C-alpha positions in Angstrom: 0.0 0.0 0.0 1.3 3.4 -0.9 1.9 6.2 1.6 -1.0 8.4 2.7 -1.6 11.2 0.2 -3.8 14.0 1.7 -4.6 15.3 -1.8 -6.7 12.2 -2.5 -9.2 12.5 0.3 -11.2 9.6 1.7 -12.8 8.6 -1.5 -9.5 8.7 -3.4 -7.9 6.4 -0.9 -10.8 4.0 -1.1 -10.6 3.9 -4.9 -6.8 3.5 -4.9 -7.0 0.7 -2.3 -9.6 -1.2 -4.4 -7.4 -0.8 -7.5 -4.3 -2.0 -5.6 -6.4 -5.1 -4.6 -7.1 -5.8 -8.3 -10.8 -5.0 -8.1 -13.2 -2.2 -9.0 -14.7 -0.2 -6.2 -18.4 -0.6 -5.7 -20.0 2.9 -5.4 -23.7 3.1 -4.5 -25.9 6.1 -5.2 -28.9 6.8 -2.9 -31.1 9.9 -2.8 -31.2 11.4 0.7 -34.6 11.3 2.3 -36.1 8.9 -0.2 -38.6 7.3 0.5 -38.3 8.9 3.9 -35.4 10.1 6.1 -35.5 6.9 8.3 -35.9 4.8 5.1 -32.9 6.4 3.5 -30.8 6.0 6.6 -31.7 2.3 6.7 -30.9 1.9 3.0 -27.5 3.5 3.5 -26.7 1.1 6.4 -27.9 -1.9 4.3 -25.7 -0.8 1.3 -22.6 -0.3 3.5 -23.1 -3.6 5.4 -24.2 -5.6 2.4 -24.6 -9.3 2.7 -22.3 -11.3 4.8 -20.6 -8.0 5.9 -19.5 -7.1 2.4 -21.0 -4.0 1.1 -20.3 -0.9 -1.0 -16.9 0.8 -0.8 -18.5 4.2 -1.1 -21.9 5.7 -1.0 -22.8 8.8 -3.1 -25.6 10.7 -1.4 -27.8 12.6 -3.8 -29.4 15.8 -2.8 -32.9 16.5 -4.1 -32.9 19.1 -6.9 -35.8 21.2 -8.1 -35.5 19.7 -11.6 -35.5 15.9 -11.2 -34.2 15.4 -14.7 -30.8 16.8 -13.5 -30.3 13.5 -11.7 -30.7 11.6 -14.9 -33.3 9.4 -16.5 -32.5 6.3 -14.5 -32.8 8.0 -11.2 -36.1 9.7 -12.2 -37.6 6.4 -13.4 -36.7 4.7 -10.1 -38.0 7.5 -7.9 -41.3 7.6 -9.9 -41.7 3.9 -9.8 -41.2 3.5 -6.1 -42.7 6.8 -4.9 
């Protein structure tokens, strides 16, 4: 493992560590507060813990935007389908 580089930040170090291990990092995306605040917190815990203690390396937390299309079509379809 290479020396700590403060320029990378936490996510940069996670990505570098995954690369050094010969694997891709799993990055999950979750919209904050969807379907509810407690529901989004539970979803974040589940994504991080995964199954058998192996979950996502990073979680990107999406902030609601006034124009849902700014999040992209896939996100809009999922939000509409499960809302």
